[in-house]
C-alpha positions as CSV (number, residue, x, y, z in Angstrom):
1,M,0.0,0.0,0.0
2,R,3.1,2.4,0.6
3,T,4.0,2.1,-3.1
4,F,0.4,3.2,-4.1
5,H,0.7,6.4,-2.1
6,C,4.2,7.2,-3.3
7,R,3.0,6.9,-6.9
8,V,-0.1,8.8,-6.1
9,E,1.8,11.6,-4.5
10,N,4.3,11.7,-7.3
11,I,1.6,12.3,-9.6
12,K,0.2,15.2,-7.5
13,K,3.8,16.8,-7.1
14,N,4.5,16.8,-10.7
15,Y,1.0,17.5,-12.3
16,D,-1.5,20.1,-11.5
17,H,-4.4,18.5,-13.3
18,I,-5.1,15.1,-15.2
19,D,-7.5,15.2,-18.1
20,L,-8.2,11.4,-18.4
21,H,-7.9,8.5,-16.0
22,I,-8.1,5.0,-17.0
23,N,-9.2,2.3,-15.1
24,N,-8.7,-1.6,-15.8
25,A,-9.6,-4.4,-14.1
26,C,-8.1,-8.1,-14.9
27,G,-8.1,-11.4,-12.8
28,W,-7.8,-14.5,-14.9
29,Y,-6.1,-17.8,-13.2
30,K,-6.1,-20.8,-15.5
31,G,-8.4,-23.3,-14.5
32,G,-11.1,-21.2,-12.7
33,I,-12.2,-20.6,-9.3
34,K,-11.8,-24.3,-8.3
35,V,-8.1,-24.1,-8.6
36,T,-7.2,-20.5,-7.8
37,P,-5.5,-20.2,-4.5
38,F,-7.2,-17.6,-2.1
39,N,-4.1,-15.4,-1.9
40,E,-4.2,-14.9,-5.7
41,I,-8.4,-14.1,-5.2
42,K,-7.4,-11.7,-2.5
43,K,-4.4,-10.1,-4.7
44,Q,-6.7,-9.8,-7.9
45,I,-9.7,-8.3,-5.7
46,D,-7.3,-5.8,-4.1
47,S,-5.7,-4.4,-7.3
48,S,-8.8,-4.8,-9.7
49,I,-11.3,-3.2,-7.4
50,T,-10.1,-1.7,-4.3
51,G,-7.2,-0.3,-6.1
52,N,-9.4,1.1,-9.0
53,I,-11.6,3.0,-6.6
54,L,-8.6,4.3,-4.2
55,I,-6.5,5.6,-7.2
56,T,-9.7,7.2,-8.6
57,K,-10.3,8.7,-5.5
58,E,-7.0,10.1,-5.2
59,M,-7.3,11.3,-8.9
60,I,-10.5,13.3,-8.4
61,P,-8.9,16.6,-7.4
62,L,-6.6,16.6,-10.4
63,L,-9.3,15.5,-12.5
64,L,-11.6,18.7,-11.1
65,R,-8.7,21.1,-12.1
66,A,-8.9,19.9,-15.9
67,S,-11.2,21.5,-18.7
68,G,-12.8,18.3,-19.6
69,P,-12.0,15.6,-17.2
70,Q,-13.1,12.1,-18.1
71,V,-12.6,8.8,-16.4
72,V,-12.7,5.6,-18.6
73,N,-13.2,2.2,-17.5
74,I,-12.0,-0.9,-19.5
75,C,-14.7,-3.1,-18.7
76,S,-15.8,-6.5,-20.7
77,M,-18.7,-8.0,-22.2
78,V,-18.5,-10.7,-19.6
79,G,-18.7,-8.4,-17.0
80,T,-22.3,-7.1,-18.1
81,G,-24.2,-9.9,-17.3
82,Y,-25.2,-10.8,-20.8
83,R,-21.8,-12.6,-21.6
84,F,-20.2,-14.7,-19.3
85,S,-16.6,-16.0,-19.3
86,P,-15.7,-19.5,-18.5
87,N,-13.4,-17.7,-15.6
88,T,-15.4,-16.8,-12.6
89,L,-12.9,-14.3,-11.2
90,Y,-12.6,-12.4,-14.3
91,T,-16.1,-12.0,-14.7
92,I,-16.7,-10.7,-11.1
93,L,-13.9,-8.1,-11.3
94,K,-14.9,-6.9,-14.8
95,G,-18.6,-6.5,-13.5
96,A,-17.5,-4.9,-10.3
97,L,-15.5,-2.2,-12.7
98,E,-18.8,-1.7,-14.6
99,A,-20.5,-1.1,-11.7
100,F,-18.1,1.1,-10.1
101,G,-18.4,3.3,-13.4
102,R,-22.0,3.4,-13.4
103,S,-21.9,4.3,-9.7
104,L,-19.4,7.0,-10.1
105,R,-21.0,8.6,-12.9
106,N,-24.0,9.0,-10.7
107,D,-21.4,10.3,-7.8
108,L,-19.6,12.8,-9.7
109,K,-22.4,14.2,-12.1
110,D,-22.2,17.5,-10.5
111,E,-18.7,17.9,-10.8
112,N,-18.4,17.9,-14.7
113,I,-16.5,14.6,-14.8
114,R,-17.5,12.1,-17.5
115,V,-17.3,8.5,-16.8
116,I,-17.4,6.3,-19.5
117,N,-17.4,2.4,-19.4
118,I,-16.0,0.6,-22.5
119,H,-17.1,-3.0,-22.8
120,L,-14.6,-4.9,-25.0
121,G,-15.2,-8.2,-26.7
122,Q,-12.0,-10.5,-27.1
123,L,-9.0,-8.5,-28.3
124,E,-6.4,-9.3,-30.9
125,D,-3.4,-10.9,-29.2
126,D,-0.7,-13.5,-29.7
127,E,-2.7,-16.6,-29.3
128,P,-3.8,-18.6,-32.5
129,I,-7.0,-16.9,-33.9
130,E,-9.8,-19.2,-34.6
131,N,-12.4,-16.5,-34.3
132,P,-12.3,-12.8,-35.5
133,R,-10.9,-10.4,-32.8
134,I,-11.2,-6.7,-32.1
135,P,-7.7,-5.0,-33.5
136,L,-6.1,-3.0,-30.8
137,S,-6.2,-0.1,-33.2
138,D,-9.9,0.0,-33.1
139,V,-9.6,0.5,-29.3
140,V,-7.3,3.4,-29.8
141,K,-9.6,4.9,-32.2
142,V,-12.4,4.9,-29.8
143,M,-10.3,6.2,-27.3
144,E,-9.4,9.0,-29.4
145,L,-13.3,9.5,-30.1
146,I,-13.9,9.7,-26.7
147,V,-11.5,12.3,-25.7
148,S,-12.6,14.8,-28.8
149,V,-16.4,14.6,-28.0
150,S,-17.5,17.9,-26.7
151,S,-18.1,18.3,-23.1
152,N,-22.0,18.9,-24.1
153,T,-22.3,15.4,-24.9
154,S,-22.2,12.2,-22.6
155,I,-21.0,9.0,-23.5
156,D,-22.3,6.6,-21.0
157,S,-21.2,3.2,-22.4
158,I,-19.5,1.7,-25.6
159,C,-19.4,-1.9,-26.6
160,L,-16.8,-3.1,-29.2
161,T,-17.4,-6.7,-30.2
162,P,-15.9,-8.8,-33.0
163,A,-17.8,-8.7,-36.4
164,K,-18.6,-12.3,-36.4
165,Y,-20.0,-12.4,-32.5
166,Y,-19.3,-15.7,-31.2
167,Y,-19.9,-15.6,-27.4
């Protein structure tokens, strides 16, 4: 926890504001919940849920000093309740981040901080491709769109799925 505070204090010392804060959650342990050790579950919850909440809380004063502050949560289709992953921990952590974004949006509505949840389907990676996946360049384009939209427009959620949906 000490490292967390040192990094946050370093950001606050070196920057008078931030325009964009991005949260992500990830908890994957091969084999699922039955074989995931307790300490791994706790570590994933601490980093993906508690960590995102605490860091976001610490960044709010810097966001409030920006002209068009935004918080973006990188969620997942499997965390929405419409799709489920074969990995329980991943589904729970992504779902918690999605709920955090919806709640934070309401909590900050009078502060002029936009909170956007991006729900991603499976991204391209180095694994052999048997089904189409979302190119990372498309995620970058969506992020560029988010930061370019005027402050008069609200973006609640964006879903990116492969063209041939296979979930």
